[in-house]
N, C-alpha and C positions, 0 to 999 in steps of 0.2 A: 504494500500500500504506500509506503514512504517513497518508493521509486516513481509511482504514479503521480504523487504530489510534486516531486522534483520536476517531472516532465511538464506538468501543468504550469509551473513557475516559468518555464522556458517560453511559454506563449506570450509573456510580456515583452514588448519591443524595447523596453528601457534598458540602458546600461546599468551595471551594478551601482554606480554612484547616484542614480536617480530611481532606485527601486525601493519601495517602502513596504514590501512584503518579504519577510525573511523565511517564514515557514507556514505552510498550509496545514491546518489541523483537521479540517473537515471540508470535504468537497463532494457536492452532489451536482455533477456537471450540468450546466444549463439551468440550474434551479437556485442553488445557494452555496455558501461557503464561509469558512472562518479561517482566519490567518493571524499570525503574530508578527510584530515588528518591534525590535528593541532600539530605542533611541540611544545610540552609542556615546554621543557627546563629541565625536570628531567630524560630524557632518558639516560641510562648508557653510550651509545657511545659518548654523548656530553662532558662528563668529560674529555676525552682525545683528542677530535677532535673539536676544539683546545682549550687548556686552555686559558681563558681570551677572546677568540673569538669563542664561540661554533657555529658549523654549522653541518647540517646533511650531512653525507658522501654521495658522488655521488652514490656509490654502493647501499646505502639504498634507494635512489630515484628510482633506477632501480628495486630494490626489491619491492617497492610499486607498480610499474607498473605491475610486475609479479603477485603480490597478487591480484590486481584488475582484471587482465587478467584471473586468475584462477577462480575468482568469476563468471565472465561472461561465461567462458567455462563450468563451472560445473552447470550452471543454464540453459543450452540449453534444451528446451522442447522436441526436436526431438532425442536427443542422451543421453544415460545414462552417469552419472558422472564417471570419471576415478578414479581408486584407486591410492594412492601415487602420486598425481600430484605434479610436481616439475619443477623448472626452469632448463632447459637443455642447452640453448645457448643464448648468447647476441650478437647482431650484430647491426651495425649502431647506436651505442649509442653515445650520445653527452650530456655532462654536461655543461650547459650554464649559470648557476648561483648558488647561495647558498641559502639554507633554514635555517633560524635561529629561535631560540626560540620565540614563539608567532605567527609565520607565519601560516596562514591557506592555505594549499595546495589543489589544485584541480587536481585529477588524472583522465585522460580520456584514455580509451582503446577501441580498435576495434579488433575483430577477423578477421584476413585476410584470414585464410584458415585452414583446418584440413585434415590430412592424417593419418588415423588409430588413433594411440595414440599420434601423434604429432600435436601441435596446434601453429599456427603462430599468434602473437599478435603485434599490433602496438600501442604504447602508448606515452603519454607525461604528464608532470607535470608542472603546473604553480603555481606561488606564487603571492604575492602582487605586485611585480615589473615585472611580465611577465613570459615568458617561462623559466623554470629551467633545464629541462631534457627531452630528447626524446630517444626512443629506439625501435628497433624491436627485439622481443625475441621469443624463442621457449619454450613451456612447453611440458612435456611428462608425461605419467602415465601408469598404468597397466590397461588392460581391466577389467571391473567389473566381479566379480565372479558370 
């Protein structure tokens, strides 16, 4: 099962320095998933956000939801993976807390619906002190060749 999760992580187009999913813990392809990300403290964005009080930017929390949503969408057994999958829209986003170096985050997503190349995702991120962010997002891509 762990090998299956590692393969699913490879569906992300992001390079390692911009990947906010470290480990997938639950994956129901095309339906839902749960993953973890550890804020290590050496991420480049922490240097300026904020000096002396580093915290993960809220937009990066939303990006983590989008990345895990992409993993779930791209592992649907019934539908082919889309080309050039990307975050297209963010709605109903709320940043409720801050993630700081050392925090282990849990990312939970569910696919709410698909219409052609559009994918609706509902997600949230929790840290050691509870819910940090939640958002409804839209992913889109190109049909496979």
